C-alpha positions as CSV (number, residue, x, y, z in Angstrom):
1,M,39.0,3.5,182.4
2,D,42.3,1.4,182.9
3,G,43.2,-1.3,180.6
4,P,45.9,-3.0,178.4
5,P,47.7,-0.2,176.0
6,L,47.0,-0.7,172.4
7,D,49.5,-2.5,170.1
8,S,51.0,-1.2,166.9
9,K,48.5,-2.7,164.7
10,E,45.4,-1.6,166.8
11,L,46.9,1.8,166.6
12,E,47.2,1.6,162.5
13,A,43.8,0.4,162.5
14,I,42.2,3.3,164.0
15,R,44.5,5.8,162.1
16,E,43.1,4.5,158.6
17,A,39.6,4.6,159.9
18,M,40.1,8.0,161.1
19,Q,42.1,8.9,157.9
20,V,39.0,7.2,155.8
21,A,36.1,9.5,157.9
22,S,38.1,12.7,156.7
23,D,38.1,11.8,153.3
24,A,34.9,11.1,153.0
25,P,32.8,13.2,150.7
26,P,30.4,15.6,152.4
27,R,26.9,14.7,152.9
28,P,24.4,15.8,150.6
29,S,23.0,18.4,152.8
30,D,26.0,20.5,152.9
31,D,25.4,21.4,149.1
32,I,21.8,22.2,149.2
33,D,20.9,25.8,148.0
34,P,19.1,27.2,151.0
35,D,16.7,29.0,148.3
36,D,15.9,25.2,147.3
37,V,14.4,24.4,150.9
38,S,10.7,24.2,151.5
39,P,10.0,24.7,155.3
40,L,7.5,22.2,156.2
41,A,3.7,22.7,157.3
42,L,3.1,24.0,161.1
43,I,0.8,21.9,163.0
44,A,-2.4,24.0,164.2
45,E,-0.8,24.0,167.9
46,D,2.7,25.3,166.3
47,R,0.9,27.9,164.4
48,A,-1.1,29.1,167.1
49,A,2.2,29.7,169.5
50,V,3.7,31.5,166.5
51,T,1.4,34.2,166.9
52,A,0.6,33.6,170.6
53,R,4.5,34.7,171.4
54,P,4.1,38.2,170.4
55,E,0.8,38.7,171.4
56,G,1.8,37.4,175.2
57,G,4.7,39.9,174.8
58,K,2.3,42.6,174.6
59,L,0.1,41.5,177.4
60,G,3.2,41.4,179.3
61,Q,4.5,44.9,178.8
62,R,0.8,46.2,179.5
63,W,1.0,44.1,182.5
64,A,4.3,45.5,183.7
65,R,2.8,49.0,183.7
66,E,-0.1,48.3,185.9
67,L,2.0,46.3,188.6
68,R,4.4,49.5,188.7
69,H,1.2,51.4,189.2
70,T,-0.3,48.9,191.5
71,L,2.9,48.2,193.9
72,R,4.2,51.8,193.4
73,H,3.7,52.1,197.5
74,L,5.7,49.1,198.2
75,L,8.8,49.8,195.4
76,S,11.8,52.0,195.3
77,D,11.8,54.5,192.6
78,D,14.5,52.2,190.5
79,T,12.5,49.3,190.5
80,A,11.6,48.4,187.2
81,F,9.4,45.5,185.3
82,E,10.5,44.3,181.9
83,V,9.3,41.8,179.6
84,V,12.5,39.2,178.9
85,S,10.9,36.6,177.1
86,S,7.8,35.2,175.5
87,D,8.7,31.6,174.7
88,V,7.2,28.3,173.9
89,V,8.0,25.6,177.0
90,D,7.1,22.1,178.1
91,G,4.3,21.9,180.9
92,P,5.6,18.9,182.7
93,T,8.8,20.7,183.0
94,L,7.8,23.7,183.8
95,R,5.7,22.4,187.0
96,D,9.0,22.0,188.6
97,D,9.9,25.5,188.7
98,L,6.5,26.4,190.1
99,T,6.8,24.7,193.2
100,A,9.0,27.5,194.4
101,M,6.6,30.0,193.5
102,W,3.2,31.6,194.7
103,T,1.0,30.6,191.6
104,A,-3.0,31.8,190.9
105,M,-5.4,30.8,188.0
106,V,-7.4,33.1,185.7
107,A,-10.2,32.3,183.2
108,P,-10.5,34.5,180.3
109,R,-14.0,34.9,179.0
110,G,-14.2,33.5,175.5
111,R,-11.3,31.5,175.4
112,R,-10.1,27.9,175.6
113,G,-8.3,27.0,178.7
114,H,-6.7,28.8,181.9
115,A,-3.8,31.2,182.5
116,L,-1.6,30.7,185.4
117,I,0.1,33.2,187.3
118,A,3.3,32.7,189.2
119,V,5.4,34.9,191.1
120,G,9.1,34.0,192.1
121,G,10.0,33.2,195.7
122,S,12.6,36.0,196.0
123,V,9.9,38.6,195.0
124,V,7.6,37.1,197.2
125,E,9.9,37.5,200.2
126,G,10.8,41.0,199.2
127,L,7.5,42.5,198.7
128,V,6.3,40.9,202.1
129,A,9.4,42.7,203.6
130,R,8.8,46.0,202.1
131,R,5.3,45.6,203.6
132,L,6.4,45.0,206.6
133,G,8.5,48.1,206.5
134,D,11.8,46.5,205.8
135,T,13.7,48.9,203.4
136,G,16.8,46.4,202.7
137,T,17.2,44.6,199.2
138,V,16.3,41.4,198.5
139,A,18.1,39.6,196.0
140,E,17.0,37.1,193.4
141,S,16.9,33.5,194.3
142,N,15.5,30.4,193.5
143,R,14.3,29.5,196.9
144,A,10.7,28.6,197.6
145,P,9.3,31.6,199.9
146,S,8.5,30.5,203.5
147,R,4.6,29.7,204.7
148,A,4.5,32.8,206.6
149,A,5.8,34.8,203.7
150,L,3.0,32.8,201.4
151,R,0.1,34.1,203.9
152,L,1.3,37.4,204.1
153,F,1.5,37.7,200.7
154,D,-2.2,37.0,199.9
155,P,-3.4,40.2,199.3
156,L,-0.4,41.4,197.5
157,G,-1.1,38.3,195.3
158,R,-4.5,39.4,194.6
159,A,-3.0,42.8,193.4
160,V,-0.9,41.4,191.2
161,V,-3.9,39.1,189.5
162,T,-5.9,42.3,189.5
163,A,-3.2,44.1,187.7
164,L,-3.3,41.5,185.0
165,V,-7.1,41.6,184.5
166,R,-6.6,45.1,183.9
167,A,-3.9,44.7,181.7
168,W,-5.7,41.8,179.6
169,R,-8.9,43.9,178.9
170,D,-6.7,47.1,178.1
171,A,-4.6,45.0,175.3
172,Q,-7.1,42.8,174.2
173,A,-10.6,43.9,175.1
174,C,-10.8,40.5,177.3
175,E,-12.4,39.8,180.5
176,V,-10.7,37.9,182.9
177,E,-12.0,36.0,186.1
178,P,-9.8,35.0,189.2
179,L,-10.3,31.5,190.1
180,T,-11.0,32.1,193.7
181,D,-11.9,28.3,194.4
182,A,-8.8,26.5,195.5
183,D,-10.0,23.0,194.4
184,R,-10.9,24.4,190.9
185,A,-7.6,26.7,190.4
186,E,-5.5,23.3,191.6
187,A,-7.3,21.3,189.1
188,A,-7.1,23.9,186.3
189,G,-3.4,24.5,187.1
190,R,-2.7,20.8,187.2
191,A,-4.6,20.3,183.8
192,L,-2.3,23.2,182.3
193,T,1.0,21.9,183.2
194,D,0.0,18.4,181.7
195,C,-0.1,20.3,178.4
196,E,3.1,19.8,176.1
197,L,3.0,22.8,174.4
198,L,2.4,26.3,176.5
199,V,3.7,29.9,176.0
200,A,5.3,31.5,179.1
201,V,5.6,35.0,179.4
202,T,8.4,36.0,181.9
203,L,8.6,39.7,183.6
204,S,12.2,40.4,185.5
205,V,12.1,42.6,188.5
206,K,15.1,44.8,189.1
207,G,15.7,47.1,192.2
208,A,14.8,46.6,195.7
209,V,13.0,43.7,194.9
210,S,14.3,41.3,192.5
211,G,12.8,38.1,190.7
212,R,10.3,37.0,188.1
213,L,6.8,36.6,187.3
214,L,5.2,34.8,184.7
215,I,2.0,34.0,182.8
216,V,1.7,30.6,181.4
217,A,-1.3,29.7,178.9
218,R,-1.9,27.6,176.2
219,P,-1.4,29.5,172.7
220,E,-4.9,29.9,171.9
221,T,-5.8,31.1,175.3
222,L,-3.4,34.4,174.7
223,V,-4.2,35.0,170.9
224,P,-7.8,36.9,170.5
225,P,-10.1,35.8,168.6
226,P,-10.8,36.8,165.1
227,A,-13.2,39.8,165.1
228,P,-16.8,38.9,163.7
229,V,-17.9,40.0,160.6
230,D,-21.5,41.6,160.5
231,A,-23.5,39.8,158.1
232,V,-25.9,42.2,155.9
233,P,-28.7,40.7,154.4
234,A,-29.4,41.6,151.0
235,P,-32.5,43.2,149.5
236,P,-35.0,41.3,148.3
237,G,-34.1,39.9,144.9
238,A,-31.1,41.7,144.6
239,I,-29.1,38.2,144.4
240,E,-31.5,37.2,141.5
241,D,-30.8,40.2,139.5
242,A,-27.4,40.0,139.8
243,L,-26.9,36.5,138.8
244,G,-29.7,37.3,136.2
245,A,-27.1,39.2,134.2
246,V,-24.5,36.1,134.2
247,P,-24.5,34.9,130.9
248,V,-24.4,31.1,130.2
249,E,-24.2,28.8,127.2
250,L,-26.4,26.0,126.3
251,R,-25.4,23.3,124.1
252,V,-27.6,21.4,122.0
253,D,-26.5,17.9,120.2
254,L,-28.1,17.2,116.8
255,G,-27.0,13.5,116.6
256,S,-24.2,11.3,116.3
257,A,-23.2,8.7,113.9
258,K,-20.7,5.8,113.1
259,M,-18.6,4.6,110.5
260,T,-15.5,2.9,109.5
261,R,-12.2,4.5,108.6
262,R,-13.0,3.2,104.9
263,Q,-16.2,5.1,104.9
264,L,-14.5,8.0,106.6
265,A,-11.4,8.0,103.7
266,A,-14.2,7.9,101.1
267,L,-16.3,11.1,102.0
268,H,-16.6,13.7,99.1
269,V,-18.5,17.0,99.1
270,G,-22.3,16.3,98.7
271,A,-21.8,13.0,100.9
272,V,-24.7,13.0,103.2
273,I,-24.3,11.3,106.9
274,E,-27.1,9.6,108.9
275,L,-27.0,10.9,112.4
276,G,-29.5,8.3,113.6
277,S,-32.2,10.3,115.2
278,F,-35.6,11.5,113.5
279,V,-36.4,15.4,112.7
280,D,-39.2,15.2,115.6
281,D,-36.8,13.5,118.1
282,L,-36.6,15.4,121.5
283,L,-32.9,17.1,121.8
284,P,-31.3,17.5,125.0
285,V,-30.7,21.4,126.0
286,E,-27.7,21.3,128.3
287,C,-26.2,23.9,130.3
288,G,-23.0,23.3,132.1
289,G,-23.0,19.5,131.1
290,V,-26.5,19.1,133.2
291,V,-29.8,18.4,131.1
292,K,-31.8,21.4,131.8
293,A,-34.7,20.8,128.8
294,Y,-35.8,19.2,125.8
295,G,-36.4,20.5,122.5
296,R,-37.1,20.0,118.6
297,A,-34.5,21.1,115.7
298,V,-36.2,24.1,113.9
299,V,-35.2,26.7,111.5
300,H,-36.2,30.1,112.7
301,R,-35.4,33.4,111.0
302,G,-33.0,31.6,108.4
303,V,-31.1,30.1,111.1
304,L,-31.0,26.8,113.2
305,A,-32.9,27.0,116.2
306,V,-34.3,24.7,119.1
307,E,-38.1,25.0,120.1
308,I,-38.4,24.0,123.9
309,A,-40.8,21.2,124.2
310,D,-40.4,20.2,127.6
311,T,-38.4,20.8,130.7
312,A,-36.0,18.5,132.9
313,A,-37.9,19.4,136.0
314,R,-41.2,18.8,134.9
315,R,-40.3,15.4,133.0
316,N,-38.5,14.3,136.4
317,A,-41.3,15.1,138.7
318,A,-43.6,13.1,136.3
């Protein structure tokens, strides 16, 4: 932008400001010991994503092996499928990339949500060309496949989905159902890409056919649920027998008394303190701070004892 040149005073002010900035003390964060930094607790979705990324990578590797076997009649010997990433992505941002890809939806049983399968346009064009007898090489591109290529790719797309179904079963013992209803699949895909936190597993294809394939799902869809723990009922009386051997402590307070500090200071050997209760008064018998019974103070075999006269349960019922 053109403008009048700066005069000497303006230049001097700029130099002084730059000098002050360079002489400023370092920010407190520069002196923080990394050992003193405590990580923030992750929200539930972030914790799920941390687990889902490696699980997605394992699933992608199994899918790559299934794809090599399923599409071997169309691929050259040097064609390779490889998992290149298993990352957290933003659904609305990913939606634009999916417009240039062939997509399908699947529903893993016992999992929340659906998973999306996407095949890049160059992979679609390349596999269709190989199916039609072309032995040339199709370079990777982000161009959307033609409508004719999409129609011809449908049976190959079903094979790609079937390969993922087998891979998911082998990797996680999870049955996966393809969504064959177009309206249902479209609604599921739209709901999935509305999510801001997704995990995308990317496979690259190199060889006569080049491009990429994706598995996109919510983190909890990719994570196997914890194995159920079989509950074995205890034999009759086992719990009572085990708890019956646990020692407990009973507490009985004989009473209490109040006195002044002067009276307390005057105490001497032989002084008698009245506790404010009679010999026949019922004393509370406590266990863990809870009154369980009431009894009278007695002498038994030469020691102070309590004779139970009533139970708390019976008194409360009355």
